[in-house]
N, C-alpha and C positions, 0 to 999 in steps of 0.2 A: 328506675333505668336498667334494663337487663345488662349481661354482660356484653354479649354480641353488640347491643348499641353502644355500649362504653367504647369499646375496643375501636368500633367503625367511627365514632365520633374524634376519638382521639386520632384519627388518619392514620391506623397502622394496619388496615386491609386495601389492600388495591382489586384483586380477585379472590373469587371463592369456587372452587370445582361444582358445587352444589349447593341449590336454595335450602335443602333440608339442615344444613352445617348450621344454621342459625340457632334453631330449636335444640341441636344437640349440646352446641357450646352453652346456652343458657341453661341447660339440664344439669351440666356437670359429669364429672365420671371419664371424660377422656381420656385415653394416652395420646401422646401426640410427638412428634420428634422435629428437630432441628438439626442439621449436619454443619460441621465446620471443618474446614479444609486447612489441614497442618502446614501452611503455606509460610507463616511466621510465628514466633515463640510468644505473641501478643496480639490479640484482638485490638481493634481500631475502632474509634467512636462511630464508624460506619455501621459497626455490629449493634451499638447501643440500643437500637430502636427495638430489635428482635429478641434482645435479651430481656427488655422491658415489657415485651409481650410475653414471652415464657414466663415471668415471674407473674404479671396479671393474670393470666391464665390458670397458673399454680395455684395461685391465692383464690380464685373462683372455682377450685375443686377439682382442676385437671391434673394429669400425670406428666411432665416433662420429662424427653429423653435427649439427652446431649450424645450426638453420637459424631464420634471423633472419628475423622478421615484417613486412619492409617491405612487402609487399603485403597482407597479412591484417591487419596493425596500421592499416591506413586506414579497415579495415570494422569491426572489432571483436568479439571472442568475447563472445557472450553469457552463457557457461557461467561460475556463481557470481556472476551479475550481477543485482541487483534491477530496475536499469532501464538505459536506452541511455547506452553511454559517450559523451564527448566525443569528437569525431573530431578528430584529429592532423594537424598540416599535415606536408608532406613535409620541410620542415626541422627541425621537432620529431623526427618519426620516425631520421632521419639523425644526428642530435645523441645520441638514445638508443642507437641500433644501436652506434653507436662505444665507448659505455661498456660495454655490456653483452659486445661482443666482446673487450673486453680482460680482462673477468673471466673468459669462458670458457678464455682462455689460461692462466690460471692453474692451471685444474683438469687440463686434457688436454694431450696432447702432440701437436704440429702438426708434429712435425719427423722422427720415426723410424718405423720399422715399420708397424703397422696408423694411421697418422698420421690424427689427427683432421681433418674437413673442415668448412669454414664455408661457407653460401651463404645467400644472401637472396632471398627469395620473390617478391618484387619485380620479378627478373629475368627470371620465367616469367609471372607473375600480368598485370604490365603489356603483354604482348604479345597477350593473349586480347581477341579480338572478342566483343560482347555475344551476336551470333548464332551464332558458331562456339561460344561457352561453352554455350549454353543448348540448342542442337542437338545438340552431340558430348558433352556432360558432362550438364546437365541431364536428358536423359531417362531416364537411370539411375537416377533419384531417386523415389522416391514421398513424395510430401507427408505421405500419410496415415502413414507410418513417421517422417517427421522430425518431425512433432508429438508424437509419443510420445517422443521424445529429451528426458530429464530437463532440459537447459540452456533448450531450447523450452518444454516442458511448464509448467514452474514459471513461465515469464514470462506465459504464455498465462492460468493460473490466478490470477494476481495482478490483483486488480480492480484498474483503473484504468492498468496500466502495459502491457501487451501487448508486441509485438516489431514492431519494423520490418522491413520486407522486406530492407532492407541488413544487420541481425544473422542475418535468417533465412537469409541467401546464405551464412553464413559457414561453415557445416559444408559445403557443397559446396568451397569453396575449399580447406578444409583436408584435405579427401578427395582433391581433386586434386593436391595438395602431394605427398601419401604415393604415389600413382600415378606423379607424376612423377619422384620420389626412386627409384622403384623400375625405373622406365627407363633415368633416366641415371646412377644409383650402384649399381643393383643392389641397394637397399636392400630390407631385408625385416622391419623390426622398427620399430614407433612406440612410444615410451615418453610418457606422460603423468601429470598428475594426475588424481584420482579423477573430476573432473568432465569428463575428456576421451572417456570411454569412447564416448559415441556418437559424435564425430566421428573416432576411431580405427576402430571398426566400420564406419563409411560409407566410409572409405577402403580396409578390407580388401574390402568387396563391391565397390565402384568396380573394383579389379583385378581381381578376378575374373570381374566380368561384360566388361571390355573386351578382356583377355588371357589370362583363366583361369588367373591367378598367384595362388599361395597367398602373403597377408601375415598378419603376425602383430602381436599389441599386448599393452601390459603397463600397467596402472594402478598407479599408487601411492597410498597410504593418505596422506589428509592429517594430516599432523603435529598433534597436541595435546597440551597438559599434561595432568597427571593432574587437574586440577580442570575439563577440559572445555574450557577456553579454548584458541583456536588458538596455535601456537605462532609466536614471530617478532615480539611486541611487546612493549616496555618502557614505562616510566611517561612516557617522553618520546617516544614514538611506535614506528614500523617501526626495526628493527634492519637497515641497509644493508651490501652488500659493498665497497662505496666508502668507502675513508678520509675522501674529502670531507663524506660523508654522516652517516657513524659512524666515531668515530676509533677506533685499534685499541685504546686505552684502553677504550673504552666497550663495545666489542665483546667484548673479554675479560670485562669484568665481568659482561655480561650472561650469559654463560655460566658463569660461576663463581659465579653467583647460584640456579642452578637446583637445585630440590628432589631431596631423596634419593629419592623415590618416581619422578621421572623421567630423572635423571641416566644411567642404565645404557642405557636404551632411546635414549638420545641417543647416547652412544658408539658404539651399534650403526648409528646411522643417518647420523651427521654425521662419522664418522672412518674411517681404515682400518686402525685396529687390529684384530688377530684376537680373534676371540671366545675364545679362551683367555687373552689378554692381557684382556680386558674381564671376565672371569670373578673375575680375580685382584681388579679393583676393584669388582665386584660384592659379593666376600666382605669388603673393607675397609670399604663402605659399612655392613654388616650389623654388622660388628665393632667398628670405629671411625668412626661417623658424624661426629664432632665433629672429625675431621682432615679431612675434604671432600676426600680425596685424588682421588675419581673427579670432582669438580666442577672441581679444578686441572687435571687431564690433560684433560677435555673443553674447558676455555677455551685450553689451549696447544695442542693439536692443529687447533682451528678457527681459532684466529688465526694460527697457522702457516702454513694451507692458504691463507687468504684475503689476509694481510698480509705472509706471508714471515719470514725467520728474525729480520733484523734490527729489524724492529718487535716480535716477541716479546719480543726480549731487552730493549728500551726498556720493553714493558708490564710485564715481570718486575721491571725495576729501578724502576719506578713503584709496582708493588704493595709492593715491601718498604719502602717510605718510610714507610708508616705501623706499621712495624714498627723504626722508630729509623734505617733505612739514610740515610746523608747526602745530602741533596738537591743534584742536581747534574746539569747537562748534559741537562733536561727542557725542552721548550717551553712556551709560555703557555696552550695548550690542556690539555694532561696536568695542569699544575699545577692549573688552573681546576676539573677534573673530578676529581683528587684529593679537593682542598679545597674543593668544591661547596658544603656545609654550613658551613665554619669563617668567622667572621666576620672583614671585611675592612677596613681603614684605607687609604683613597684618600690617596695623599700625590705632591707633585710630584718628580721626579729630583732636581730642584736642592736639596732638603731634604737628599740623600746628600752634595751636594758643598759645601753650606753648614754641615755639621756636625750629625749628629743621632745621639746616643748610644744605647747598648743600654737604658740607665736610661730615656729619653725615649720610647724604643719599647716598652716593656713597660707603662709607664702611657698611653701614648695610645693602644693597643690594648685597654687595659684588663684587661690580663693580671694586670698589679698594681694594687691600688688606690690605693699612694703610691710616692714616690721611695725612701723609707727602704724599703718592703716587697720594691721591685725590687732595691735595693742587698742587700739578705739575700739574696734568692734567687739573684741571682749568685755571692755569696761563697759560697753552699752548693754550687752546680755544678749547681742547678737550671733555669738558663736554657739554650737552645739558639738556635742560628742554625742554620737549615737542616739541624738533626737533630743538629750539633757544640756541645757543651756551651762555653760560654764562661762563664770565670771573672774576666775583669778589669772590674773594677766602671766603669773611664773608657773600656769599649771603644767606638770610634766607628765607625757603621755606614756603608759606603762602596759605590759601584756592585760592587765585587768582590764583595760578600756576595750581591748577587742570585743567585736560585737558577735563574732563567729570564729571558727579556729584560725582563719587567717584574715579579717577583713576587720577595718575600723572607718566608719562613716562620720564625715565632718559636714556641718551644715551652716551657711551663713546666710540669715535672714530667714524667709519662708521657704524657700522653695530651690535654695541653691546648694547642691551635695556634690561633696566630693568623696572620693573612694582611696583608701590607704589599703594596697594589698600586701601583706608582709609575707614573704616568701621564706 
């Protein structure tokens, strides 16, 4: 299977601007770009598909350019928005760009061969004067054509909203980016979401008018779940690629919870697993859905790609806790997430220094109704401290029993957990 067929079968292509593009992608050697607006200091899982496509194309012999929208981010893309964006300050944009750049470096190779390039469009857009831009670039754009673009038309048709000249001009700036990259880096392909079609076509048209140069574009489909909802949200909000905003454990659990109807499509879109490997997991979904092997693989591959091997190992260890594995060397945040719905008893750390028996703990956490019941539970081997059975009825809990800096976990029977939070 050639590269264009593969990325098509993965569901990573919605439309292309030319039938010639398939042959060019299969041949290798293209330079392509993807733009990233600095609206936040972290990308979210909605960006995951385009990052995976960039990675697959680079491994297929193409050179990726990640364009940080330091200039266009000060204007705001109207695409996909129902109203005007709040304009960001220069300091906010710089802060956000630093976060996004670090995440791109996790997916792309910036060191060897057809190494990736990272640029900031502020570097060239900030040098343009209004008169020169309107005279040399603006003259190539028809307002009649611009207002038919979906990103503009949808805003014009929405009563009471409209669009400012600031956001109306965004199309010209992005088109100029494409032209500028074709001049400076021989970039001939732009990739964007389905809402970027008009902007991409405008850039292609601009390069043709100024230089008679042929450029190309690819749009990717919006990733949705089988219920029609947009992919990328959990009950607690958006799922980010930054560990500071979405922990590796929460990230892993988000992918682990995906429905059988979606998981195979998501393996194709978000991972580098071969289509042959994915076919094996597709068979497992049909034959043994209760094992959720495909979901486990999806969670592992995505977590490894975003957070690394060490973080994945910690997440796997944390996940096994609920199956009875000894609880140790986990941080407070992971413990809080694993036992989010478990009743918690607040105690001072001095309690463990002054003498706090396992019997006291079982009664105070209401794992047992009385001291007598707690004693019987311990003697029968049904009491656990951090998933380790404890049969000593005189056992004294100490700071050494903490599973993390602030938490100690009790268990009675197979599934009845209680949390002690030491302040």
